[in-house]
N, C-alpha and C positions, 0 to 999 in steps of 0.2 A: 504493499500499500504505499502510496506518495507521501509526501511531506506537504502541509499546506501552510502557505505563507501569506500573511496579510500586509498588503503594500503600505497601507497606512499605519502599520504598527512600527514602523522605522522611527528610531530616536531622532533623526535628522529631518525627516519629511513628515508633516502632519497636515491633517485636514483642518485641525482647529488651531487657533491663534494663541491659545492660552499660555502665557509665559514664554512666548517664541517672538522674537524680533523679527519684522517682515521687511522685505525688500521689494519695492516696486520696480518692475522692469517692464519696458516698452517691447512689444513683440510684433514683427511684421511676418504675415502669413498671407497664403493664398486665400481667395474667396472660398474654395472648397474646404480647406482645413478649417476656416472660420465656422463655416456652417456644420461641419462635422463636429466641432467641439460644442457649439450651440445646440446641435441637435442630441448629443450624448447628454449634455446637461438638463436639457428638457425631458428627455427619456428617463434619466435615472433621477431627477429632483435635485441634483447637486449644482453648485454655481460652476461657471465657466473654469474659474480658478481652481477650484476642487476638482474638476475633470483633469486638468493639466497636472496638478500635485499628484493624484492618483495614477496617471499615467506615467509619471516620472519614477514613482514607486515601484510600480509592476515592471518598468524597463530595467531599474536597478536589480531587482530580484532575477530578471532574466539574464543580464550581464553577469552577475555573481554567479549564477547556476552554469552559464558557458564556460567560465574561467575554470570551474570545478569538473568540465568535461562532460557536462549533463546537457541533455536535450531539453528542449524548451517548446511548449505547443498546448494544443487542445485536446483534451481526452474525454470520450464518453465514459471510460472507466480508468481505473490507475494502471491497468496492465498495458495499455498501448495508446500511443498518440493517434488522434484522427488527423491532425493538423500540426505539423511542425513549423515553427517559427524560425526563420534563418535571416542572414543578412545584418547581423549586428556583432 
């Protein structure tokens, strides 16, 4: 059985602002990227900033797993990947 990682559980990345200094950053993106973030925010009930923070947390988990020689992907069951994520 696989290990479950909670991306928001990272000590350096958090969806909440409690006790954490914030940095404001301007981000230039394509219209498609903007619409994707806005759509995910609406679909999940998160803010657009929370969508980006969660995505960074998930990406960090994926990069760390890849460094350990693990495969990263989507699985219907813990035994086999249905979709492997590559290119990072």
